[in-house]
The first five atom37 places (N, CA, C, CB, O) and aatype in JSON, in Angstrom:
{
  "aatype": [12, 19, 13, 15, 1, 10, 11, 0, 1, 5, 10, 15, 6, 18, 10, 0, 10, 19, 8, 3, 13, 11, 2, 3, 1, 11, 6, 9, 18, 15, 11, 9, 0, 5, 5, 9, 6, 1, 19, 3, 6, 18, 11, 15, 11, 2, 9, 15, 9, 3, 0, 9, 5, 10, 6, 1, 11, 13, 13, 16, 16, 5, 15, 15, 8],
  "atom_mask": [
    [1, 1, 1, 1, 1],
    [1, 1, 1, 1, 1],
    [1, 1, 1, 1, 1],
    [1, 1, 1, 1, 1],
    [1, 1, 1, 1, 1],
    [1, 1, 1, 1, 1],
    [1, 1, 1, 1, 1],
    [1, 1, 1, 1, 1],
    [1, 1, 1, 1, 1],
    [1, 1, 1, 1, 1],
    [1, 1, 1, 1, 1],
    [1, 1, 1, 1, 1],
    [1, 1, 1, 1, 1],
    [1, 1, 1, 1, 1],
    [1, 1, 1, 1, 1],
    [1, 1, 1, 1, 1],
    [1, 1, 1, 1, 1],
    [1, 1, 1, 1, 1],
    [1, 1, 1, 1, 1],
    [1, 1, 1, 1, 1],
    [1, 1, 1, 1, 1],
    [1, 1, 1, 1, 1],
    [1, 1, 1, 1, 1],
    [1, 1, 1, 1, 1],
    [1, 1, 1, 1, 1],
    [1, 1, 1, 1, 1],
    [1, 1, 1, 1, 1],
    [1, 1, 1, 1, 1],
    [1, 1, 1, 1, 1],
    [1, 1, 1, 1, 1],
    [1, 1, 1, 1, 1],
    [1, 1, 1, 1, 1],
    [1, 1, 1, 1, 1],
    [1, 1, 1, 1, 1],
    [1, 1, 1, 1, 1],
    [1, 1, 1, 1, 1],
    [1, 1, 1, 1, 1],
    [1, 1, 1, 1, 1],
    [1, 1, 1, 1, 1],
    [1, 1, 1, 1, 1],
    [1, 1, 1, 1, 1],
    [1, 1, 1, 1, 1],
    [1, 1, 1, 1, 1],
    [1, 1, 1, 1, 1],
    [1, 1, 1, 1, 1],
    [1, 1, 1, 1, 1],
    [1, 1, 1, 1, 1],
    [1, 1, 1, 1, 1],
    [1, 1, 1, 1, 1],
    [1, 1, 1, 1, 1],
    [1, 1, 1, 1, 1],
    [1, 1, 1, 1, 1],
    [1, 1, 1, 1, 1],
    [1, 1, 1, 1, 1],
    [1, 1, 1, 1, 1],
    [1, 1, 1, 1, 1],
    [1, 1, 1, 1, 1],
    [1, 1, 1, 1, 1],
    [1, 1, 1, 1, 1],
    [1, 1, 1, 1, 1],
    [1, 1, 1, 1, 1],
    [1, 1, 1, 1, 1],
    [1, 1, 1, 1, 1],
    [1, 1, 1, 1, 1],
    [1, 1, 1, 1, 1]
  ],
  "atom_positions": [
    [[0.85, -1.0, 0.18], [-0.22, -0.09, -0.02], [1.08, 1.18, 0.2], [-1.8, -0.23, 1.23], [2.17, 1.29, 0.77]],
    [[0.2, 1.94, -0.61], [1.6, 3.53, -0.84], [1.53, 4.18, 0.58], [1.04, 5.24, -2.34], [2.54, 4.58, 1.17]],
    [[0.19, 4.24, 1.12], [0.41, 5.04, 2.68], [1.5, 3.87, 3.38], [-1.45, 5.22, 3.85], [2.17, 4.34, 4.3]],
    [[1.66, 2.98, 3.19], [2.56, 2.41, 4.27], [3.96, 2.54, 4.13], [2.36, 1.06, 4.41], [4.75, 2.73, 5.05]],
    [[4.3, 2.39, 2.46], [5.94, 2.68, 2.04], [5.88, 4.37, 2.36], [6.43, 2.23, 0.0], [6.75, 4.66, 3.17]],
    [[5.34, 5.13, 2.07], [5.15, 6.47, 2.41], [5.35, 7.03, 4.15], [3.7, 6.7, 1.87], [6.0, 8.02, 4.5]],
    [[4.75, 6.29, 4.85], [5.11, 6.09, 6.05], [6.58, 5.45, 6.5], [4.14, 5.4, 6.44], [7.43, 6.12, 7.08]],
    [[6.68, 4.47, 6.25], [8.12, 3.56, 6.39], [9.25, 4.81, 6.31], [8.38, 2.21, 4.86], [10.13, 4.99, 7.15]],
    [[9.05, 5.6, 5.18], [9.84, 6.51, 4.78], [10.04, 7.99, 5.69], [9.36, 6.68, 3.49], [10.76, 8.94, 5.37]],
    [[9.25, 7.87, 6.79], [9.04, 8.82, 7.74], [8.42, 10.32, 7.15], [10.41, 8.96, 8.44], [8.94, 11.43, 7.25]],
    [[7.13, 9.94, 6.5], [6.71, 11.24, 5.73], [5.06, 11.21, 6.0], [7.16, 11.2, 3.89], [4.24, 11.52, 5.14]],
    [[4.73, 10.76, 7.42], [3.49, 10.37, 7.66], [2.69, 11.58, 8.13], [3.49, 9.26, 8.62], [1.46, 11.64, 8.13]],
    [[3.7, 12.75, 8.6], [3.2, 14.13, 9.19], [2.78, 14.45, 7.64], [4.5, 15.34, 10.11], [2.19, 15.51, 7.83]],
    [[2.7, 14.21, 6.22], [2.28, 14.75, 5.27], [1.02, 13.79, 4.73], [3.42, 15.02, 4.39], [0.49, 14.18, 3.69]],
    [[0.66, 12.96, 5.14], [-0.01, 12.19, 4.85], [-1.41, 11.97, 5.65], [0.77, 11.32, 4.8], [-1.51, 12.32, 6.82]],
    [[-2.53, 11.37, 4.9], [-3.69, 11.57, 5.79], [-4.44, 10.09, 4.95], [-4.6, 13.45, 5.66], [-4.39, 10.03, 3.72]],
    [[-4.89, 9.35, 5.5], [-5.38, 8.16, 5.05], [-6.93, 8.29, 5.32], [-4.67, 6.93, 5.77], [-7.46, 8.36, 6.43]],
    [[-7.66, 8.33, 3.91], [-8.79, 8.63, 4.1], [-9.63, 7.31, 3.64], [-9.05, 9.92, 3.43], [-9.51, 6.69, 2.59]],
    [[-10.56, 7.04, 4.77], [-11.62, 5.76, 4.14], [-12.9, 6.41, 4.04], [-11.85, 4.27, 5.2], [-13.55, 6.18, 3.02]],
    [[-13.25, 6.97, 4.68], [-15.04, 7.46, 4.79], [-13.92, 9.05, 5.51], [-16.76, 6.07, 6.44], [-12.95, 9.13, 6.27]],
    [[-14.82, 10.1, 4.69], [-14.31, 11.61, 4.82], [-14.91, 11.83, 5.89], [-14.61, 12.7, 3.74], [-14.16, 12.51, 6.59]],
    [[-16.49, 11.49, 6.73], [-17.03, 11.88, 7.34], [-16.44, 11.68, 8.75], [-18.04, 11.57, 7.0], [-16.37, 12.47, 9.68]],
    [[-15.9, 9.96, 8.6], [-15.19, 9.58, 9.82], [-13.93, 9.79, 9.95], [-15.29, 8.4, 10.08], [-13.46, 9.58, 11.07]],
    [[-13.05, 10.25, 8.9], [-11.78, 10.83, 9.07], [-11.45, 12.22, 8.89], [-11.05, 10.23, 8.35], [-10.35, 12.58, 8.48]],
    [[-12.48, 13.06, 9.21], [-12.43, 14.44, 8.66], [-11.61, 15.1, 10.11], [-14.21, 15.16, 8.21], [-10.94, 16.13, 10.13]],
    [[-11.83, 14.4, 10.98], [-11.13, 14.98, 12.54], [-9.64, 15.03, 12.06], [-11.31, 13.73, 14.17], [-9.03, 16.1, 11.98]],
    [[-9.06, 13.72, 11.7], [-7.64, 13.47, 11.46], [-7.35, 14.49, 10.18], [-7.32, 11.75, 11.14], [-6.51, 15.38, 10.21]],
    [[-7.95, 14.27, 9.39], [-7.78, 14.94, 8.33], [-7.37, 16.69, 8.36], [-9.0, 14.62, 7.67], [-6.53, 17.28, 7.7]],
    [[-8.21, 17.16, 9.27], [-8.16, 18.65, 9.39], [-6.94, 18.85, 10.51], [-9.74, 19.33, 9.89], [-6.14, 19.78, 10.36]],
    [[-6.85, 18.03, 11.53], [-5.91, 18.39, 12.65], [-4.21, 18.09, 11.64], [-6.28, 17.11, 14.35], [-3.15, 18.6, 12.01]],
    [[-4.28, 17.5, 10.84], [-3.32, 17.09, 9.74], [-2.7, 18.59, 9.15], [-4.22, 16.1, 8.44], [-1.59, 19.12, 9.24]],
    [[-4.07, 19.04, 8.44], [-3.75, 20.24, 7.8], [-3.15, 21.13, 8.74], [-4.88, 20.83, 7.18], [-2.1, 21.72, 8.52]],
    [[-3.82, 21.23, 9.79], [-3.59, 22.4, 11.17], [-2.19, 22.58, 11.33], [-4.18, 21.86, 12.8], [-1.55, 23.63, 11.25]],
    [[-1.69, 21.15, 11.61], [-0.29, 20.93, 11.95], [0.87, 21.65, 10.35], [-0.19, 18.91, 12.27], [1.91, 22.31, 10.37]],
    [[0.37, 21.33, 9.67], [1.12, 21.66, 8.56], [1.02, 23.18, 8.07], [0.71, 20.75, 7.52], [1.93, 23.62, 7.36]],
    [[-0.2, 24.09, 8.46], [-0.36, 25.4, 8.31], [0.92, 25.93, 9.63], [-2.2, 25.86, 8.54], [1.77, 26.69, 9.15]],
    [[1.1, 25.65, 10.95], [1.51, 25.97, 11.65], [2.9, 25.81, 11.7], [0.92, 25.69, 12.32], [3.51, 26.31, 12.65]],
    [[3.72, 24.95, 10.48], [4.73, 24.76, 10.52], [5.09, 25.22, 9.12], [4.98, 23.57, 11.0], [6.06, 24.72, 8.54]],
    [[4.34, 26.14, 8.57], [4.63, 26.75, 7.61], [6.11, 27.64, 7.44], [3.55, 27.41, 7.53], [6.83, 27.52, 6.44]],
    [[6.39, 28.44, 8.44], [7.53, 29.22, 8.64], [8.82, 28.3, 8.5], [7.44, 29.91, 10.03], [9.79, 28.57, 7.78]],
    [[8.68, 27.24, 9.27], [9.72, 25.95, 9.6], [9.93, 25.55, 8.36], [9.19, 24.64, 10.54], [11.09, 25.34, 8.0]],
    [[8.77, 25.36, 7.4], [9.02, 24.52, 5.64], [9.72, 25.64, 4.8], [7.23, 24.03, 4.58], [10.54, 25.36, 3.93]],
    [[9.32, 27.13, 5.15], [10.24, 28.32, 4.37], [11.48, 28.02, 4.43], [10.19, 29.75, 4.93], [12.15, 27.56, 3.5]],
    [[11.87, 28.29, 5.66], [13.53, 28.22, 5.76], [13.97, 26.95, 5.5], [14.14, 28.59, 7.16], [15.04, 27.01, 4.9]],
    [[13.67, 26.06, 5.66], [14.2, 24.75, 5.0], [14.05, 24.91, 3.7], [13.52, 23.47, 5.38], [15.0, 24.49, 3.04]],
    [[13.05, 25.46, 3.03], [13.34, 25.35, 1.33], [14.32, 26.42, 1.03], [11.89, 25.64, 0.29], [14.74, 26.31, -0.12]],
    [[14.72, 27.21, 1.54], [15.85, 28.36, 1.19], [17.15, 27.98, 1.58], [15.61, 29.74, 1.9], [18.03, 28.83, 1.5]],
    [[17.44, 26.8, 2.01], [18.99, 26.21, 2.59], [19.62, 25.65, 1.04], [18.81, 24.56, 4.06], [19.37, 25.37, -0.14]],
    [[20.4, 25.71, 1.86], [21.57, 25.2, 0.55], [20.86, 24.04, -0.16], [23.28, 24.51, 1.18], [20.3, 23.99, -1.25]],
    [[21.16, 22.69, 1.24], [20.53, 21.57, 0.73], [19.61, 21.46, -0.37], [19.97, 21.12, 1.61], [19.89, 20.8, -1.36]],
    [[18.19, 22.29, -0.21], [17.28, 22.17, -0.76], [17.43, 23.07, -2.45], [16.29, 22.56, 0.3], [16.74, 22.69, -3.39]],
    [[18.45, 24.29, -2.59], [18.84, 24.31, -3.42], [19.88, 23.94, -4.64], [18.69, 24.76, -3.15], [20.0, 24.39, -5.78]],
    [[20.63, 22.85, -3.85], [21.5, 21.88, -4.65], [20.67, 20.87, -5.0], [22.72, 21.32, -3.93], [20.95, 20.23, -6.02]],
    [[19.33, 20.48, -4.12], [18.35, 19.18, -4.67], [17.42, 19.99, -5.53], [17.39, 18.18, -3.36], [17.05, 19.2, -6.4]],
    [[16.82, 21.21, -5.73], [16.24, 21.31, -7.11], [16.72, 21.24, -8.34], [15.77, 22.21, -7.22], [16.2, 20.82, -9.37]],
    [[18.2, 21.9, -8.04], [19.05, 22.04, -9.18], [19.0, 20.3, -9.49], [20.74, 22.88, -8.8], [18.39, 19.99, -10.52]],
    [[19.6, 19.15, -8.66], [20.05, 18.42, -9.35], [18.31, 17.65, -9.95], [21.29, 17.56, -8.48], [18.31, 17.05, -11.02]],
    [[17.39, 17.73, -9.38], [16.17, 17.78, -10.12], [15.9, 18.22, -11.35], [15.48, 18.34, -9.57], [15.38, 17.44, -12.16]],
    [[16.13, 19.22, -11.62], [15.66, 19.99, -13.0], [17.01, 19.52, -13.91], [15.46, 22.02, -12.8], [16.72, 19.24, -15.07]],
    [[18.21, 19.42, -13.62], [19.04, 18.71, -14.51], [18.56, 17.29, -14.83], [20.36, 18.68, -13.95], [18.24, 17.07, -16.0]],
    [[18.47, 16.21, -13.86], [17.92, 15.0, -14.02], [16.47, 15.33, -14.76], [17.84, 14.23, -12.59], [16.06, 14.2, -15.0]],
    [[15.82, 15.93, -15.07], [14.45, 16.25, -15.56], [14.52, 16.34, -16.91], [13.88, 17.49, -15.03], [13.78, 15.76, -17.71]],
    [[15.71, 17.31, -17.22], [15.8, 18.02, -18.36], [16.84, 16.84, -19.21], [16.42, 19.71, -18.05], [16.41, 16.71, -20.36]],
    [[17.95, 16.05, -18.98], [18.1, 15.06, -19.46], [17.3, 14.1, -19.76], [18.72, 14.77, -19.02], [17.92, 13.27, -20.42]],
    [[16.28, 13.81, -19.62], [15.25, 12.78, -20.1], [14.23, 13.1, -21.28], [14.41, 12.44, -18.93], [13.41, 12.25, -21.64]]
  ]
}
């Protein structure tokens, strides 16, 4: 299952497994609220040297295919 594989890669904070929107709504909204609260943290990470180098590598790889 995709959810399990992503969770195994420590991406669970970005995931929400939805079986039934009504029943899973509370968890979905909680995950969204957590992401909103961390926007500044993500912004600072996205301007780091590692993020810039990763983006360059991605575009280089993408353009070579």
